[in-house]
Every structure is written in structure tokens, then in C-alpha cells.
mmCIF file of the C-alpha atoms, coordinates in Angstrom:
data_MODEL
# 
_entry.id   MODEL 
# 
loop_
_atom_site.group_PDB 
_atom_site.id 
_atom_site.type_symbol 
_atom_site.label_atom_id 
_atom_site.label_alt_id 
_atom_site.label_comp_id 
_atom_site.label_asym_id 
_atom_site.label_entity_id 
_atom_site.label_seq_id 
_atom_site.pdbx_PDB_ins_code 
_atom_site.Cartn_x 
_atom_site.Cartn_y 
_atom_site.Cartn_z 
_atom_site.occupancy 
_atom_site.B_iso_or_equiv 
_atom_site.pdbx_formal_charge 
_atom_site.auth_seq_id 
_atom_site.auth_comp_id 
_atom_site.auth_asym_id 
_atom_site.auth_atom_id 
_atom_site.pdbx_PDB_model_num 
ATOM 1   C CA . MET A 1 1   ? 7.862   -63.459 7.006   1.00 0.00 ? 1   MET A CA 1 
ATOM 2   C CA . GLY A 1 2   ? 6.632   -60.962 9.492   1.00 0.00 ? 2   GLY A CA 1 
ATOM 3   C CA . ARG A 1 3   ? 5.645   -57.392 10.060  1.00 0.00 ? 3   ARG A CA 1 
ATOM 4   C CA . ASN A 1 4   ? 8.594   -55.793 8.337   1.00 0.00 ? 4   ASN A CA 1 
ATOM 5   C CA . LEU A 1 5   ? 6.472   -53.484 6.178   1.00 0.00 ? 5   LEU A CA 1 
ATOM 6   C CA . HIS A 1 6   ? 6.722   -49.721 6.062   1.00 0.00 ? 6   HIS A CA 1 
ATOM 7   C CA . TYR A 1 7   ? 3.751   -48.300 7.976   1.00 0.00 ? 7   TYR A CA 1 
ATOM 8   C CA . THR A 1 8   ? 2.342   -46.736 4.792   1.00 0.00 ? 8   THR A CA 1 
ATOM 9   C CA . ILE A 1 9   ? 1.807   -50.113 3.096   1.00 0.00 ? 9   ILE A CA 1 
ATOM 10  C CA . PRO A 1 10  ? -0.934  -51.430 5.430   1.00 0.00 ? 10  PRO A CA 1 
ATOM 11  C CA . ARG A 1 11  ? -2.582  -47.986 5.396   1.00 0.00 ? 11  ARG A CA 1 
ATOM 12  C CA . PHE A 1 12  ? -2.569  -47.937 1.578   1.00 0.00 ? 12  PHE A CA 1 
ATOM 13  C CA . LEU A 1 13  ? -3.994  -51.475 1.447   1.00 0.00 ? 13  LEU A CA 1 
ATOM 14  C CA . GLN A 1 14  ? -6.726  -50.691 3.967   1.00 0.00 ? 14  GLN A CA 1 
ATOM 15  C CA . LYS A 1 15  ? -7.766  -47.535 2.105   1.00 0.00 ? 15  LYS A CA 1 
ATOM 16  C CA . ALA A 1 16  ? -7.930  -49.478 -1.172  1.00 0.00 ? 16  ALA A CA 1 
ATOM 17  C CA . LEU A 1 17  ? -10.078 -52.169 0.452   1.00 0.00 ? 17  LEU A CA 1 
ATOM 18  C CA . ASP A 1 18  ? -12.396 -49.488 1.846   1.00 0.00 ? 18  ASP A CA 1 
ATOM 19  C CA . GLU A 1 19  ? -12.885 -48.089 -1.664  1.00 0.00 ? 19  GLU A CA 1 
ATOM 20  C CA . HIS A 1 20  ? -13.144 -51.354 -3.671  1.00 0.00 ? 20  HIS A CA 1 
ATOM 21  C CA . THR A 1 21  ? -16.634 -52.028 -5.056  1.00 0.00 ? 21  THR A CA 1 
ATOM 22  C CA . LYS A 1 22  ? -16.492 -55.763 -4.256  1.00 0.00 ? 22  LYS A CA 1 
ATOM 23  C CA . VAL A 1 23  ? -15.422 -55.329 -0.624  1.00 0.00 ? 23  VAL A CA 1 
ATOM 24  C CA . ARG A 1 24  ? -18.262 -55.148 1.893   1.00 0.00 ? 24  ARG A CA 1 
ATOM 25  C CA . ASP A 1 25  ? -15.876 -54.869 4.839   1.00 0.00 ? 25  ASP A CA 1 
ATOM 26  C CA . TRP A 1 26  ? -12.610 -56.213 6.186   1.00 0.00 ? 26  TRP A CA 1 
ATOM 27  C CA . GLN A 1 27  ? -10.956 -56.823 9.511   1.00 0.00 ? 27  GLN A CA 1 
ATOM 28  C CA . ARG A 1 28  ? -7.545  -57.760 10.822  1.00 0.00 ? 28  ARG A CA 1 
ATOM 29  C CA . ILE A 1 29  ? -7.595  -61.341 12.081  1.00 0.00 ? 29  ILE A CA 1 
ATOM 30  C CA . ASP A 1 30  ? -4.009  -61.537 13.263  1.00 0.00 ? 30  ASP A CA 1 
ATOM 31  C CA . HIS A 1 31  ? -3.181  -60.630 16.835  1.00 0.00 ? 31  HIS A CA 1 
ATOM 32  C CA . PRO A 1 32  ? -1.221  -57.345 16.800  1.00 0.00 ? 32  PRO A CA 1 
ATOM 33  C CA . GLN A 1 33  ? 0.908   -58.247 19.827  1.00 0.00 ? 33  GLN A CA 1 
ATOM 34  C CA . ASN A 1 34  ? 1.439   -61.978 19.262  1.00 0.00 ? 34  ASN A CA 1 
ATOM 35  C CA . ASP A 1 35  ? 1.438   -62.654 15.511  1.00 0.00 ? 35  ASP A CA 1 
ATOM 36  C CA . ASN A 1 36  ? 4.240   -61.865 13.128  1.00 0.00 ? 36  ASN A CA 1 
ATOM 37  C CA . ASP A 1 37  ? 2.004   -61.309 10.108  1.00 0.00 ? 37  ASP A CA 1 
ATOM 38  C CA . PHE A 1 38  ? -0.561  -58.936 8.623   1.00 0.00 ? 38  PHE A CA 1 
ATOM 39  C CA . ILE A 1 39  ? -3.652  -61.085 7.994   1.00 0.00 ? 39  ILE A CA 1 
ATOM 40  C CA . TYR A 1 40  ? -7.093  -59.793 7.022   1.00 0.00 ? 40  TYR A CA 1 
ATOM 41  C CA . ARG A 1 41  ? -10.518 -61.329 6.384   1.00 0.00 ? 41  ARG A CA 1 
ATOM 42  C CA . ILE A 1 42  ? -12.208 -59.594 3.461   1.00 0.00 ? 42  ILE A CA 1 
ATOM 43  C CA . ARG A 1 43  ? -15.968 -59.943 3.148   1.00 0.00 ? 43  ARG A CA 1 
ATOM 44  C CA . ARG A 1 44  ? -17.120 -59.322 -0.403  1.00 0.00 ? 44  ARG A CA 1 
ATOM 45  C CA . THR A 1 45  ? -20.358 -58.179 -2.006  1.00 0.00 ? 45  THR A CA 1 
ATOM 46  C CA . ASP A 1 46  ? -22.665 -59.851 -4.544  1.00 0.00 ? 46  ASP A CA 1 
ATOM 47  C CA . GLY A 1 47  ? -22.472 -63.320 -3.009  1.00 0.00 ? 47  GLY A CA 1 
ATOM 48  C CA . LEU A 1 48  ? -18.716 -63.662 -3.452  1.00 0.00 ? 48  LEU A CA 1 
ATOM 49  C CA . SER A 1 49  ? -17.003 -65.667 -0.715  1.00 0.00 ? 49  SER A CA 1 
ATOM 50  C CA . ASP A 1 50  ? -14.712 -64.208 1.920   1.00 0.00 ? 50  ASP A CA 1 
ATOM 51  C CA . ILE A 1 51  ? -10.981 -64.056 1.273   1.00 0.00 ? 51  ILE A CA 1 
ATOM 52  C CA . VAL A 1 52  ? -8.252  -64.357 3.875   1.00 0.00 ? 52  VAL A CA 1 
ATOM 53  C CA . LEU A 1 53  ? -5.463  -62.007 2.829   1.00 0.00 ? 53  LEU A CA 1 
ATOM 54  C CA . HIS A 1 54  ? -1.882  -62.413 3.992   1.00 0.00 ? 54  HIS A CA 1 
ATOM 55  C CA . ALA A 1 55  ? 0.233   -59.312 3.338   1.00 0.00 ? 55  ALA A CA 1 
ATOM 56  C CA . ALA A 1 56  ? 3.684   -60.879 3.002   1.00 0.00 ? 56  ALA A CA 1 
ATOM 57  C CA . ASP A 1 57  ? 6.709   -58.715 3.702   1.00 0.00 ? 57  ASP A CA 1 
ATOM 58  C CA . ASP A 1 58  ? 9.232   -60.829 1.771   1.00 0.00 ? 58  ASP A CA 1 
ATOM 59  C CA . TYR A 1 59  ? 11.424  -59.255 -0.884  1.00 0.00 ? 59  TYR A CA 1 
ATOM 60  C CA . ARG A 1 60  ? 11.229  -62.495 -2.878  1.00 0.00 ? 60  ARG A CA 1 
ATOM 61  C CA . TYR A 1 61  ? 8.439   -64.947 -2.045  1.00 0.00 ? 61  TYR A CA 1 
ATOM 62  C CA . LEU A 1 62  ? 9.724   -68.476 -2.626  1.00 0.00 ? 62  LEU A CA 1 
ATOM 63  C CA . LEU A 1 63  ? 8.422   -72.018 -2.146  1.00 0.00 ? 63  LEU A CA 1 
ATOM 64  C CA . THR A 1 64  ? 9.993   -72.057 1.316   1.00 0.00 ? 64  THR A CA 1 
ATOM 65  C CA . ASN A 1 65  ? 7.869   -69.044 2.280   1.00 0.00 ? 65  ASN A CA 1 
ATOM 66  C CA . TYR A 1 66  ? 4.749   -70.672 0.854   1.00 0.00 ? 66  TYR A CA 1 
ATOM 67  C CA . PHE A 1 67  ? 5.221   -73.878 2.822   1.00 0.00 ? 67  PHE A CA 1 
ATOM 68  C CA . GLN A 1 68  ? 5.791   -71.818 5.997   1.00 0.00 ? 68  GLN A CA 1 
ATOM 69  C CA . LYS A 1 69  ? 2.753   -69.571 5.505   1.00 0.00 ? 69  LYS A CA 1 
ATOM 70  C CA . PRO A 1 70  ? 0.566   -68.871 8.548   1.00 0.00 ? 70  PRO A CA 1 
ATOM 71  C CA . ASP A 1 71  ? -2.033  -71.510 9.437   1.00 0.00 ? 71  ASP A CA 1 
ATOM 72  C CA . LYS A 1 72  ? -4.869  -69.044 8.758   1.00 0.00 ? 72  LYS A CA 1 
ATOM 73  C CA . VAL A 1 73  ? -3.834  -68.906 5.084   1.00 0.00 ? 73  VAL A CA 1 
ATOM 74  C CA . GLY A 1 74  ? -5.554  -71.805 3.327   1.00 0.00 ? 74  GLY A CA 1 
ATOM 75  C CA . GLN A 1 75  ? -7.862  -72.635 0.439   1.00 0.00 ? 75  GLN A CA 1 
ATOM 76  C CA . GLY A 1 76  ? -9.417  -69.487 -1.026  1.00 0.00 ? 76  GLY A CA 1 
ATOM 77  C CA . ALA A 1 77  ? -6.773  -67.141 0.427   1.00 0.00 ? 77  ALA A CA 1 
ATOM 78  C CA . PHE A 1 78  ? -4.723  -64.456 -1.306  1.00 0.00 ? 78  PHE A CA 1 
ATOM 79  C CA . ILE A 1 79  ? -1.038  -63.918 -0.537  1.00 0.00 ? 79  ILE A CA 1 
ATOM 80  C CA . LEU A 1 80  ? -0.220  -60.307 -1.298  1.00 0.00 ? 80  LEU A CA 1 
ATOM 81  C CA . ILE A 1 81  ? 3.380   -59.457 -2.144  1.00 0.00 ? 81  ILE A CA 1 
ATOM 82  C CA . ALA A 1 82  ? 3.034   -56.238 -0.192  1.00 0.00 ? 82  ALA A CA 1 
ATOM 83  C CA . ARG A 1 83  ? 6.398   -54.606 -0.855  1.00 0.00 ? 83  ARG A CA 1 
ATOM 84  C CA . PRO A 1 84  ? 6.282   -52.629 -4.124  1.00 0.00 ? 84  PRO A CA 1 
ATOM 85  C CA . GLU A 1 85  ? 9.834   -53.789 -4.882  1.00 0.00 ? 85  GLU A CA 1 
ATOM 86  C CA . GLY A 1 86  ? 9.019   -57.402 -3.925  1.00 0.00 ? 86  GLY A CA 1 
ATOM 87  C CA . GLY A 1 87  ? 8.516   -60.355 -6.208  1.00 0.00 ? 87  GLY A CA 1 
ATOM 88  C CA . TYR A 1 88  ? 7.729   -64.045 -6.239  1.00 0.00 ? 88  TYR A CA 1 
ATOM 89  C CA . ALA A 1 89  ? 8.914   -67.225 -7.914  1.00 0.00 ? 89  ALA A CA 1 
ATOM 90  C CA . ASP A 1 90  ? 6.720   -68.504 -10.757 1.00 0.00 ? 90  ASP A CA 1 
ATOM 91  C CA . GLU A 1 91  ? 6.687   -72.041 -9.354  1.00 0.00 ? 91  GLU A CA 1 
ATOM 92  C CA . VAL A 1 92  ? 4.997   -70.727 -6.186  1.00 0.00 ? 92  VAL A CA 1 
ATOM 93  C CA . VAL A 1 93  ? 2.030   -69.575 -8.274  1.00 0.00 ? 93  VAL A CA 1 
ATOM 94  C CA . ASP A 1 94  ? 1.624   -73.061 -9.765  1.00 0.00 ? 94  ASP A CA 1 
ATOM 95  C CA . ILE A 1 95  ? 1.724   -74.813 -6.380  1.00 0.00 ? 95  ILE A CA 1 
ATOM 96  C CA . ALA A 1 96  ? -0.599  -72.258 -4.767  1.00 0.00 ? 96  ALA A CA 1 
ATOM 97  C CA . LYS A 1 97  ? -3.109  -72.527 -7.619  1.00 0.00 ? 97  LYS A CA 1 
ATOM 98  C CA . GLN A 1 98  ? -3.427  -76.262 -6.901  1.00 0.00 ? 98  GLN A CA 1 
ATOM 99  C CA . ASP A 1 99  ? -4.393  -75.271 -3.344  1.00 0.00 ? 99  ASP A CA 1 
ATOM 100 C CA . GLU A 1 100 ? -6.813  -72.611 -4.685  1.00 0.00 ? 100 GLU A CA 1 
ATOM 101 C CA . ILE A 1 101 ? -4.662  -69.827 -3.261  1.00 0.00 ? 101 ILE A CA 1 
ATOM 102 C CA . SER A 1 102 ? -3.712  -66.678 -5.181  1.00 0.00 ? 102 SER A CA 1 
ATOM 103 C CA . ILE A 1 103 ? -0.340  -64.949 -5.083  1.00 0.00 ? 103 ILE A CA 1 
ATOM 104 C CA . GLY A 1 104 ? 0.330   -61.543 -6.544  1.00 0.00 ? 104 GLY A CA 1 
ATOM 105 C CA . LYS A 1 105 ? 1.078   -57.894 -6.150  1.00 0.00 ? 105 LYS A CA 1 
ATOM 106 C CA . PHE A 1 106 ? -1.374  -55.111 -5.373  1.00 0.00 ? 106 PHE A CA 1 
ATOM 107 C CA . SER A 1 107 ? -2.941  -54.818 -8.843  1.00 0.00 ? 107 SER A CA 1 
ATOM 108 C CA . ALA A 1 108 ? -3.460  -58.596 -8.930  1.00 0.00 ? 108 ALA A CA 1 
ATOM 109 C CA . LEU A 1 109 ? -5.404  -58.385 -5.675  1.00 0.00 ? 109 LEU A CA 1 
ATOM 110 C CA . MET A 1 110 ? -7.587  -55.557 -6.965  1.00 0.00 ? 110 MET A CA 1 
ATOM 111 C CA . GLY A 1 111 ? -8.527  -57.622 -10.034 1.00 0.00 ? 111 GLY A CA 1 
ATOM 112 C CA . ALA A 1 112 ? -8.896  -60.921 -8.183  1.00 0.00 ? 112 ALA A CA 1 
ATOM 113 C CA . LEU A 1 113 ? -11.458 -59.439 -5.799  1.00 0.00 ? 113 LEU A CA 1 
ATOM 114 C CA . TYR A 1 114 ? -13.970 -59.494 -8.674  1.00 0.00 ? 114 TYR A CA 1 
ATOM 115 C CA . ARG A 1 115 ? -13.769 -63.286 -9.106  1.00 0.00 ? 115 ARG A CA 1 
ATOM 116 C CA . GLU A 1 116 ? -14.992 -66.208 -7.059  1.00 0.00 ? 116 GLU A CA 1 
ATOM 117 C CA . ASP A 1 117 ? -12.216 -68.394 -8.510  1.00 0.00 ? 117 ASP A CA 1 
ATOM 118 C CA . HIS A 1 118 ? -9.583  -65.702 -7.986  1.00 0.00 ? 118 HIS A CA 1 
ATOM 119 C CA . TRP A 1 119 ? -6.745  -68.277 -8.044  1.00 0.00 ? 119 TRP A CA 1 
ATOM 120 C CA . ASN A 1 120 ? -7.469  -68.679 -11.800 1.00 0.00 ? 120 ASN A CA 1 
ATOM 121 C CA . TYR A 1 121 ? -7.181  -64.938 -12.437 1.00 0.00 ? 121 TYR A CA 1 
ATOM 122 C CA . VAL A 1 122 ? -4.068  -64.093 -14.458 1.00 0.00 ? 122 VAL A CA 1 
ATOM 123 C CA . PRO A 1 123 ? -3.020  -60.539 -13.598 1.00 0.00 ? 123 PRO A CA 1 
ATOM 124 C CA . LYS A 1 124 ? -1.194  -58.242 -15.961 1.00 0.00 ? 124 LYS A CA 1 
ATOM 125 C CA . GLU A 1 125 ? 2.047   -58.812 -14.030 1.00 0.00 ? 125 GLU A CA 1 
ATOM 126 C CA . ARG A 1 126 ? 2.022   -62.455 -15.260 1.00 0.00 ? 126 ARG A CA 1 
ATOM 127 C CA . ARG A 1 127 ? 0.742   -61.787 -18.788 1.00 0.00 ? 127 ARG A CA 1 
ATOM 128 C CA . GLU A 1 128 ? 3.844   -59.915 -19.878 1.00 0.00 ? 128 GLU A CA 1 
# 
């Protein structure tokens, strides 16, 4: 885990958050000089709760990664598989769901932002 993302990925994510109808605002909550992760707090509209978003840079997000996630990533968070070529193990989704944490790629995040119980949202990437 860390900040090993191409500089265009955080920019793309931030632009998408700026334009999403359910996002009131967002801010980085990691420390740019001291933390090894991209972590955001997303405040949503229409009474939906805030989401802590961890943009993971792993090529393959496994249970080991999940159990070593940053302390700021807890119940109600979303772990974004930020690399377009990245993926995740199915068993991670099951464990995370028990903790009320979502895991998915970019399109999963965009859909999950509409739901309070976003960890129950099944994105297209897992329906196929």
C-alpha cells in the first residue's frame, strides 16, 4: 500500500467527486508528507453519511492488504481499487462487508455514493 499511483489517478478521482450529485464536498485527510496513503473524507448530500475513501494502489488487493489497511479506514469506509488494471480477491469483499466497508473499482464507487448502506451495493463488476 502507498502512494504509488500515477499522478492522473488522484486528479481524475477528485474531478469525479467534484461533479458527483451526491457529493457535497471532500477533503484529503491523510498527511501528504507523513502518510503513505491517499485518504479522503467525502461529505454527501441529502442526509447521507460521510464516507472515508482509501484509494489503494495495489495491483491485487488481498486479505493481507485489508488487514493492514490504514487506521482511518473503518466502518462505513470505501476502499477504492484505484489502478485501472488493479483487482481484488472476492473473499476480501465478503470480510469487508461484515465490517460495513465497501471495496471496488471506480464505477463501484460512483454507484455506491448514492446509498447509505453502500457496502450492500453490488456493482456491475461483481454481477458478471
